[in-house]
KETIVEX-476868 format. One record per residue (C-alpha): residue number from 0; x, y, z. Coordinates in steps of 0.02 Angstrom, whole numbers, padded with zeros to 5 digits, m for minus. Layout:
! residues N
 pos      u      v      w
 NUM      X      Y      Z
...
This chain:
! residues 682
 pos      u      v      w
   0 m02477  02231  01019
   1 m02427  02062  00943
   2 m02266  02059  01042
   3 m02358  02100  01203
   4 m02487  01961  01173
   5 m02347  01837  01138
   6 m02257  01887  01298
   7 m02419  01868  01397
   8 m02449  01695  01324
   9 m02278  01630  01373
  10 m02295  01703  01548
  11 m02460  01612  01567
  12 m02368  01451  01515
  13 m02236  01484  01648
  14 m02097  01519  01524
  15 m01981  01665  01503
  16 m02043  01754  01345
  17 m01866  01795  01289
  18 m01800  01651  01181
  19 m01632  01578  01232
  20 m01498  01476  01143
  21 m01446  01308  01215
  22 m01292  01209  01165
  23 m01270  01025  01210
  24 m01097  00955  01251
  25 m01115  00800  01143
  26 m00936  00781  01086
  27 m00752  00813  01128
  28 m00726  00968  01234
  29 m00628  01063  01102
  30 m00760  01031  00968
  31 m00902  01083  01085
  32 m00807  01241  01130
  33 m00791  01284  00945
  34 m00977  01250  00920
  35 m01028  01364  01064
  36 m00916  01504  01003
  37 m00988  01488  00827
  38 m01167  01495  00893
  39 m01127  01648  01000
  40 m01055  01732  00846
  41 m01212  01691  00747
  42 m01334  01748  00884
  43 m01243  01873  00996
  44 m01396  01958  01073
  45 m01473  01808  01165
  46 m01438  01718  01327
  47 m01332  01561  01300
  48 m01339  01400  01402
  49 m01231  01243  01397
  50 m01294  01070  01447
  51 m01184  00921  01486
  52 m01015  00998  01533
  53 m00935  01149  01615
  54 m00804  01213  01493
  55 m00779  01379  01581
  56 m00839  01483  01433
  57 m00869  01664  01484
  58 m01046  01725  01453
  59 m01119  01548  01445
  60 m01223  01478  01588
  61 m01203  01294  01629
  62 m01370  01208  01668
  63 m01447  01036  01675
  64 m01575  00987  01544
  65 m01714  00977  01675
  66 m01685  01160  01718
  67 m01731  01218  01543
  68 m01918  01190  01567
  69 m01954  01371  01608
  70 m01860  01441  01457
  71 m01920  01464  01280
  72 m01785  01386  01171
  73 m01756  01476  01007
  74 m01612  01364  00951
  75 m01527  01207  01015
  76 m01350  01176  00951
  77 m01300  00992  00954
  78 m01135  00913  00901
  79 m01146  00752  00798
  80 m01000  00638  00758
  81 m01084  00469  00777
  82 m01007  00435  00948
  83 m01136  00329  01044
  84 m01070  00393  01212
  85 m01171  00553  01189
  86 m01326  00469  01117
  87 m01435  00498  01272
  88 m01394  00683  01279
  89 m01432  00703  01093
  90 m01602  00621  01117
  91 m01637  00736  01263
  92 m01600  00886  01153
  93 m01717  00822  01018
  94 m01859  00790  01142
  95 m01835  00960  01223
  96 m01825  01061  01062
  97 m01897  00969  00910
  98 m01884  01077  00755
  99 m01759  01194  00839
 100 m01600  01091  00824
 101 m01451  01161  00731
 102 m01336  01011  00708
 103 m01146  01027  00695
 104 m01033  00890  00628
 105 m00848  00862  00651
 106 m00806  00982  00509
 107 m00911  01117  00596
 108 m01038  01109  00455
 109 m01217  01147  00507
 110 m01388  01080  00461
 111 m01562  01116  00532
 112 m01644  00952  00579
 113 m01821  00970  00515
 114 m01962  00853  00467
 115 m01981  00924  00292
 116 m01799  00874  00256
 117 m01811  00712  00354
 118 m01692  00608  00247
 119 m01553  00738  00244
 120 m01581  00768  00430
 121 m01569  00582  00468
 122 m01409  00564  00368
 123 m01330  00715  00453
 124 m01386  00644  00622
 125 m01294  00483  00576
 126 m01133  00579  00542
 127 m01136  00589  00351
 128 m01038  00745  00294
 129 m01144  00887  00224
 130 m01071  00872  00049
 131 m01130  00691  00041
 132 m01305  00695  00112
 133 m01380  00758 m00052
 134 m01286  00634 m00163
 135 m01393  00521 m00270
 136 m01353  00357 m00360
 137 m01296  00371 m00541
 138 m01463  00302 m00600
 139 m01546  00450 m00513
 140 m01425  00575 m00587
 141 m01567  00682 m00654
 142 m01601  00735 m00473
 143 m01427  00806 m00441
 144 m01292  00903 m00529
 145 m01157  00836 m00413
 146 m01092  00690 m00515
 147 m00932  00589 m00521
 148 m00795  00674 m00622
 149 m00649  00579 m00698
 150 m00499  00689 m00742
 151 m00414  00652 m00908
 152 m00243  00726 m00868
 153 m00117  00587 m00894
 154  00065  00632 m00864
 155  00208  00516 m00913
 156  00379  00545 m00834
 157  00526  00458 m00915
 158  00647  00369 m00799
 159  00800  00265 m00832
 160  00820  00183 m01002
 161  00749  00011 m01036
 162  00879 m00128 m01045
 163  00885 m00266 m01175
 164  00858 m00436 m01100
 165  00766 m00376 m00946
 166  00585 m00423 m00921
 167  00463 m00278 m00923
 168  00347 m00266 m00774
 169  00198 m00148 m00759
 170  00142 m00100 m00584
 171 m00024 m00011 m00548
 172 m00049  00074 m00379
 173 m00186  00183 m00302
 174 m00059  00315 m00249
 175  00116  00372 m00285
 176  00247  00270 m00189
 177  00340  00430 m00149
 178  00351  00525 m00034
 179  00356  00390  00100
 180  00209  00457  00199
 181  00130  00292  00251
 182  00163  00106  00260
 183  00093  00065  00089
 184  00210  00189  00006
 185  00359  00120  00103
 186  00325 m00056  00043
 187  00297 m00006 m00137
 188  00452  00103 m00145
 189  00563 m00033 m00071
 190  00499 m00175 m00180
 191  00496 m00072 m00340
 192  00679 m00033 m00308
 193  00714 m00218 m00278
 194  00618 m00272 m00434
 195  00718 m00151 m00541
 196  00878 m00248 m00507
 197  00821 m00380 m00634
 198  00671 m00301 m00721
 199  00622 m00139 m00807
 200  00479 m00065 m00705
 201  00338  00036 m00783
 202  00240  00120 m00643
 203  00058  00177 m00657
 204 m00014  00276 m00511
 205 m00162  00383 m00464
 206 m00113  00549 m00390
 207 m00199  00675 m00280
 208 m00087  00822 m00234
 209  00087  00760 m00280
 210  00196  00871 m00387
 211  00294  00795 m00529
 212  00459  00856 m00458
 213  00422  00765 m00294
 214  00435  00598 m00385
 215  00617  00619 m00437
 216  00680  00473 m00327
 217  00567  00353 m00424
 218  00654  00394 m00588
 219  00813  00311 m00525
 220  00738  00137 m00543
 221  00577  00156 m00644
 222  00583  00159 m00833
 223  00428  00268 m00837
 224  00302  00340 m00714
 225  00125  00367 m00780
 226  00006  00470 m00675
 227 m00181  00505 m00683
 228 m00276  00610 m00555
 229 m00393  00507 m00446
 230 m00578  00526 m00493
 231 m00694  00631 m00384
 232 m00818  00496 m00338
 233 m00992  00564 m00301
 234 m01109  00421 m00260
 235 m01185  00370 m00093
 236 m01084  00230 m00013
 237 m01235  00116  00003
 238 m01301  00119 m00174
 239 m01182  00008 m00274
 240 m01155 m00178 m00278
 241 m00969 m00146 m00297
 242 m00879 m00080 m00142
 243 m00870  00110 m00156
 244 m00680  00105 m00139
 245 m00677  00010 m00305
 246 m00784  00143 m00387
 247 m00668  00280 m00324
 248 m00530  00215 m00439
 249 m00632  00176 m00595
 250 m00547  00283 m00727
 251 m00562  00265 m00915
 252 m00407  00376 m00941
 253 m00304  00259 m00832
 254 m00368  00108 m00927
 255 m00319  00188 m01093
 256 m00149  00236 m01024
 257 m00113  00060 m00962
 258 m00173 m00024 m01122
 259 m00073  00093 m01233
 260  00086  00075 m01132
 261  00073 m00114 m01121
 262  00063 m00123 m01311
 263  00192  00011 m01351
 264  00322 m00045 m01222
 265  00291 m00232 m01240
 266  00260 m00253 m01054
 267  00276 m00437 m01013
 268  00186 m00447 m00846
 269  00067 m00335 m00750
 270  00055 m00321 m00560
 271 m00091 m00237 m00472
 272 m00070 m00168 m00296
 273 m00218 m00167 m00175
 274 m00384 m00255 m00198
 275 m00483 m00100 m00246
 276 m00388 m00096 m00413
 277 m00421 m00279 m00454
 278 m00544 m00235 m00595
 279 m00396 m00174 m00698
 280 m00340 m00356 m00710
 281 m00163 m00421 m00732
 282 m00051 m00566 m00683
 283 m00013 m00530 m00499
 284 m00130 m00456 m00368
 285 m00049 m00394 m00208
 286 m00170 m00407 m00061
 287 m00100 m00280  00061
 288 m00234 m00342  00177
 289 m00382 m00459  00160
 290 m00504 m00317  00144
 291 m00662 m00414  00174
 292 m00587 m00477  00338
 293 m00563 m00297  00395
 294 m00746 m00263  00363
 295 m00794 m00426  00448
 296 m00703 m00368  00605
 297 m00789 m00199  00592
 298 m00960 m00282  00573
 299 m00931 m00391  00725
 300 m00894 m00235  00826
 301 m01039 m00128  00763
 302 m01173 m00255  00713
 303 m01259 m00129  00598
 304 m01342 m00155  00429
 305 m01219 m00037  00344
 306 m01067 m00128  00413
 307 m01141 m00295  00358
 308 m01172 m00224  00183
 309 m00991 m00167  00171
 310 m00928 m00338  00227
 311 m01041 m00434  00106
 312 m00994 m00325 m00042
 313 m00808 m00338 m00010
 314 m00814 m00526  00017
 315 m00910 m00551 m00146
 316 m00791 m00439 m00243
 317 m00628 m00499 m00168
 318 m00666 m00685 m00181
 319 m00703 m00663 m00367
 320 m00550 m00552 m00396
 321 m00420 m00672 m00328
 322 m00475 m00804 m00452
 323 m00435 m00694 m00601
 324 m00249 m00675 m00568
 325 m00109 m00800 m00597
 326 m00029 m00762 m00430
 327 m00090 m00680 m00269
 328  00032 m00601 m00146
 329 m00021 m00600  00038
 330  00064 m00512  00184
 331  00061 m00658  00306
 332  00028 m00844  00321
 333 m00135 m00801  00410
 334 m00194 m00696  00263
 335 m00142 m00829  00138
 336 m00240 m00962  00231
 337 m00392 m00848  00238
 338 m00387 m00821  00049
 339 m00388 m01009  00025
 340 m00312 m01019 m00150
 341 m00160 m01121 m00200
 342 m00082 m00987 m00309
 343 m00046 m00871 m00160
 344  00131 m00823 m00111
 345  00176 m00738  00054
 346  00291 m00586  00040
 347  00271 m00491  00204
 348  00309 m00309  00235
 349  00487 m00268  00282
 350  00604 m00131  00340
 351  00761 m00049  00274
 352  00886 m00103  00406
 353  01023  00009  00337
 354  00910  00162  00354
 355  00823  00119  00517
 356  00970  00098  00636
 357  00954  00092  00826
 358  01000  00245  00928
 359  01013  00266  01116
 360  00848  00304  01203
 361  00833  00478  01275
 362  00771  00517  01450
 363  00586  00555  01466
 364  00416  00479  01433
 365  00366  00514  01255
 366  00242  00406  01160
 367  00233  00389  00971
 368  00088  00330  00864
 369  00110  00324  00674
 370 m00039  00279  00567
 371 m00102  00361  00407
 372 m00285  00412  00428
 373 m00319  00365  00246
 374 m00327  00185  00312
 375 m00484  00179  00420
 376 m00415  00057  00552
 377 m00291  00193  00600
 378 m00432  00317  00633
 379 m00517  00187  00744
 380 m00352  00160  00835
 381 m00327  00348  00861
 382 m00502  00368  00933
 383 m00476  00218  01047
 384 m00320  00298  01120
 385 m00386  00475  01135
 386 m00556  00430  01207
 387 m00520  00278  01314
 388 m00334  00272  01355
 389 m00259  00446  01353
 390 m00370  00529  01487
 391 m00336  00386  01611
 392 m00151  00389  01569
 393 m00136  00575  01603
 394 m00220  00555  01772
 395 m00080  00441  01830
 396  00065  00519  01734
 397  00028  00701  01691
 398  00202  00730  01620
 399  00179  00602  01480
 400  00171  00667  01300
 401  00121  00589  01135
 402  00157  00624  00952
 403  00033  00561  00822
 404  00081  00553  00638
 405 m00081  00553  00538
 406 m00021  00563  00358
 407 m00073  00700  00235
 408 m00243  00785  00252
 409 m00300  00699  00413
 410 m00458  00804  00425
 411 m00523  00728  00264
 412 m00531  00561  00354
 413 m00565  00614  00534
 414 m00612  00799  00549
 415 m00613  00798  00740
 416 m00427  00759  00751
 417 m00326  00902  00825
 418 m00181  00932  00942
 419 m00221  00958  01125
 420 m00129  00965  01291
 421  00012  00839  01287
 422 m00032  00776  01113
 423  00047  00840  00952
 424 m00027  00794  00783
 425  00087  00792  00632
 426  00020  00770  00455
 427  00151  00731  00323
 428  00323  00686  00392
 429  00459  00660  00262
 430  00572  00561  00380
 431  00501  00474  00534
 432  00669  00418  00603
 433  00695  00572  00714
 434  00524  00538  00792
 435  00575  00361  00836
 436  00738  00428  00909
 437  00641  00548  01022
 438  00513  00417  01075
 439  00524  00303  01226
 440  00374  00194  01185
 441  00286  00161  01018
 442  00099  00128  01020
 443  00008  00012  00899
 444 m00174  00022  00961
 445 m00253 m00054  00805
 446 m00424 m00131  00840
 447 m00451 m00212  00669
 448 m00309 m00258  00554
 449 m00236 m00379  00428
 450 m00069 m00406  00345
 451  00090 m00344  00428
 452  00110 m00170  00498
 453  00261 m00079  00424
 454  00268  00042  00570
 455  00287 m00101  00693
 456  00436 m00164  00595
 457  00514  00010  00588
 458  00495  00031  00776
 459  00574 m00141  00804
 460  00719 m00096  00689
 461  00746  00067  00785
 462  00750 m00030  00950
 463  00601  00054  01030
 464  00486 m00035  01152
 465  00311 m00067  01085
 466  00139 m00083  01161
 467  00020 m00162  01036
 468 m00151 m00240  01026
 469 m00159 m00418  00962
 470 m00216 m00362  00789
 471 m00085 m00224  00783
 472  00059 m00347  00771
 473 m00036 m00480  00674
 474  00067 m00570  00543
 475  00230 m00535  00637
 476  00298 m00683  00740
 477  00318 m00584  00902
 478  00294 m00654  01076
 479  00210 m00556  01215
 480  00341 m00505  01343
 481  00485 m00556  01231
 482  00477 m00434  01085
 483  00327 m00322  01128
 484  00193 m00301  01260
 485  00023 m00353  01193
 486 m00130 m00279  01277
 487 m00312 m00279  01222
 488 m00440 m00163  01301
 489 m00417  00014  01369
 490 m00366 m00033  01547
 491 m00241 m00165  01492
 492 m00168 m00049  01360
 493 m00146  00092  01486
 494 m00067 m00025  01615
 495  00056 m00092  01486
 496  00111  00086  01444
 497  00134  00128  01628
 498  00232 m00032  01656
 499  00353  00007  01515
 500  00365  00190  01563
 501  00430  00142  01736
 502  00547 m00001  01685
 503  00695  00047  01573
 504  00772 m00128  01585
 505  00612 m00206  01515
 506  00604 m00078  01375
 507  00783 m00114  01328
 508  00763 m00303  01331
 509  00608 m00299  01220
 510  00688 m00177  01099
 511  00849 m00277  01073
 512  00756 m00441  01045
 513  00636 m00355  00925
 514  00781 m00289  00819
 515  00854 m00465  00808
 516  00687 m00530  00746
 517  00672 m00406  00602
 518  00853 m00436  00552
 519  00813 m00621  00533
 520  00646 m00611  00441
 521  00603 m00438  00374
 522  00749 m00362  00279
 523  00689 m00284  00116
 524  00837 m00362  00024
 525  00776 m00538  00064
 526  00596 m00494  00027
 527  00647 m00413 m00137
 528  00729 m00577 m00191
 529  00563 m00665 m00155
 530  00472 m00537 m00263
 531  00594 m00561 m00408
 532  00580 m00751 m00395
 533  00391 m00738 m00405
 534  00398 m00631 m00562
 535  00528 m00742 m00645
 536  00419 m00892 m00609
 537  00277 m00829 m00720
 538  00368 m00713 m00839
 539  00357 m00766 m01023
 540  00524 m00836 m01084
 541  00593 m00722 m01222
 542  00722 m00854 m01276
 543  00683 m01001 m01388
 544  00802 m01122 m01472
 545  00748 m01215 m01629
 546  00824 m01314 m01773
 547  00894 m01200 m01908
 548  00814 m01196 m02081
 549  00864 m01139 m02254
 550  00772 m00975 m02223
 551  00888 m00941 m02074
 552  01052 m00958 m02168
 553  01061 m00777 m02228
 554  01035 m00711 m02052
 555  01162 m00835 m01983
 556  01289 m00774 m02112
 557  01265 m00595 m02047
 558  01291 m00652 m01868
 559  01447 m00750 m01915
 560  01523 m00602 m02007
 561  01498 m00491 m01855
 562  01540 m00613 m01716
 563  01665 m00731 m01802
 564  01744 m00635 m01946
 565  01886 m00761 m01963
 566  01776 m00916 m01969
 567  01827 m01048 m02097
 568  01653 m01126 m02106
 569  01525 m01087 m02241
 570  01347 m01063 m02173
 571  01276 m01142 m02332
 572  01342 m01310 m02268
 573  01266 m01295 m02093
 574  01106 m01384 m02143
 575  01208 m01545 m02164
 576  01250 m01544 m01978
 577  01164 m01513 m01810
 578  01109 m01335 m01834
 579  01017 m01229 m01704
 580  00969 m01046 m01696
 581  00937 m00947 m01537
 582  00788 m00829 m01551
 583  00762 m00683 m01432
 584  00590 m00602 m01432
 585  00560 m00659 m01611
 586  00731 m00608 m01680
 587  00871 m00730 m01723
 588  01015 m00678 m01609
 589  01137 m00824 m01620
 590  01173 m00995 m01692
 591  01263 m01158 m01653
 592  01323 m01293 m01772
 593  01402 m01461 m01729
 594  01453 m01615 m01830
 595  01472 m01799 m01796
 596  01657 m01847 m01803
 597  01640 m02028 m01740
 598  01499 m02143 m01682
 599  01523 m02082 m01503
 600  01598 m01912 m01535
 601  01538 m01741 m01592
 602  01625 m01575 m01619
 603  01553 m01399 m01605
 604  01608 m01305 m01760
 605  01539 m01134 m01720
 606  01435 m01050 m01587
 607  01404 m00863 m01594
 608  01287 m00730 m01524
 609  01272 m00551 m01585
 610  01358 m00425 m01471
 611  01194 m00335 m01432
 612  01116 m00498 m01370
 613  01258 m00564 m01264
 614  01248 m00600 m01077
 615  01064 m00645 m01094
 616  01090 m00834 m01083
 617  01061 m00869 m01268
 618  01226 m00960 m01297
 619  01204 m01067 m01143
 620  01027 m01115 m01197
 621  01088 m01171 m01370
 622  01226 m01276 m01290
 623  01103 m01362 m01174
 624  00987 m01399 m01321
 625  01132 m01482 m01414
 626  01183 m01587 m01264
 627  01005 m01643 m01225
 628  00958 m01696 m01402
 629  01112 m01780 m01474
 630  01176 m01959 m01456
 631  01277 m02018 m01306
 632  01464 m01988 m01312
 633  01592 m01850 m01298
 634  01569 m01673 m01365
 635  01723 m01568 m01401
 636  01750 m01384 m01440
 637  01891 m01259 m01457
 638  01891 m01083 m01388
 639  02020 m00945 m01395
 640  02135 m00943 m01246
 641  02094 m00759 m01214
 642  01903 m00782 m01222
 643  01874 m00805 m01036
 644  01691 m00756 m01044
 645  01652 m00895 m01168
 646  01751 m01019 m01064
 647  01644 m00977 m00912
 648  01485 m01010 m01014
 649  01551 m01179 m01068
 650  01601 m01222 m00890
 651  01423 m01181 m00829
 652  01353 m01307 m00953
 653  01475 m01443 m00894
 654  01624 m01432 m01013
 655  01794 m01464 m00938
 656  01973 m01421 m00989
 657  02049 m01555 m01101
 658  02207 m01477 m01173
 659  02287 m01341 m01281
 660  02310 m01329 m01469
 661  02454 m01215 m01510
 662  02428 m01078 m01639
 663  02257 m01146 m01686
 664  02179 m00977 m01725
 665  02232 m00848 m01854
 666  02201 m00660 m01865
 667  02265 m00647 m01733
 668  02367 m00801 m01701
 669  02319 m00879 m01536
 670  02313 m01045 m01444
 671  02148 m01138 m01425
 672  02085 m01213 m01265
 673  02008 m01385 m01296
 674  01856 m01425 m01188
 675  01747 m01580 m01183
 676  01596 m01654 m01098
 677  01525 m01830 m01085
 678  01338 m01841 m01121
 679  01221 m01990 m01100
 680  01279 m02165 m01060
 681  01352 m02218 m00891
């Protein structure tokens, strides 16, 4: 009876008593298709309608929203990914079926939008993933069991042995620099290798999924590699004064690991990569981009309260951070000027010119876009291409294809990303060179950016023509029409691609000139020398030279017995003359003694450095101390004829050949080379 009365009521209201299911096409076609199929699986025994698009789905009737008035809607499925293009259709669904909406997000998660769960419904409506809409601030932790977890699983991998006399540099990064899956890893790997030529490198990195055996290439130039798993950060993005990206890397185990290693290994200088790690402190902060400027650009595009909050937080944090380091490294002159501090040095990104060598372009029209989705400007760039450029491009040139390299786990950063007709998505790619070789045109559609884009430099090195937005090639001294084609806006970007696609001569000219530019300015070897110079500039000096004392005589005697076993001079008498000791890292490693032989003449009696401390510059430093502090006049010395290494040291400090003394040395008998230098006076 109840069912019959209900049917009669709906007939009196002019509605079909049988409830139907309506899906709204409020997103990309492939995502909407998946949503409709999921709803049909959930409710197979009802009539299904689709509003907003005709996707040719069997068993689903395509209707307009106005035609639904005579139906009783039991459920309305609506896709939400925050795209404002579909805002009007979403509102229509809400007005038509309040309380009946089953919302889908890009991960195909579902949530019933209901008044009694208004906050969760609002957040889901705004595109917040399901696993985050019930998060609460730490100070409200009693309302949730889903709290931040910080793994304590430090792993230390030994690399090559530390070398005496080499400065020890600690480097902290938010990810492992290997494999080379994105531009940040490429830069770190290249510069760590370059730093290791003069320094011992102790690497500290957060890891996510990397296996220890995957890091084998790093052991070739790192003294040790210390890893801690990245925390699982579980706070709402809006609720902290610190940027949430900073909170994501707050790890007490990493702090303990760094502090312990710095003390145990006597690390001289500490370099922090990326602004989000700046709270760990150190001597050098590498600003891979001016992060607050990225968020400023995003705010100017969106003009929302949340984007302003992100910008304000980052600006406050970053401005304070750069003042706590002795040196700041920026990627470009533009970034350095924006930071506005005098202790900034510019070391741009580069490219391995021996690895990225030009190859002949193959026939076809293949596009390539490389951009790790873990960096949010790359997600924006991908959406710009797929939603505004690609459909128009395919209308004119249906044979065109595109490969997109997203980096590992792209769906964590943009769940809607997937391959479709003409477009192939690749996650992790161990070696991108074959992709450049296959490509005819490389796309750099970045809408907000800072620093210098490693992928632009790689494409230039491979001699591939590039279409870029203005921000995409920012920090690189390219000229539009000479090295790349620069186009802003969807129509201009599409037209630039079509122009290059139809003009091989133009592609070739741009590519050749681009290669010449990177050869001149962006070779990792040159940039590595800049990095080493920066570290040497602020590295504590391990060598000191001071006047010898009575307490030093016993140690000097030991050094003389080892280094100069045939010496005729008694160390007990050295205090009567000019007597210096060379100290390395607190330990006496050498000595020098000279005597006055005439008012304007001195003679070096002995100079010696222990074998284990040689070739560190200690002897040269003692010689320079003697020459700087004594009276004006000539200084003489003798050196064995066969001791070419010592002769080169003396020559570097200004001594010149003055003659030979036959059979001067005993055990074994050998001639002495006499050398002299004039100090002071005219």
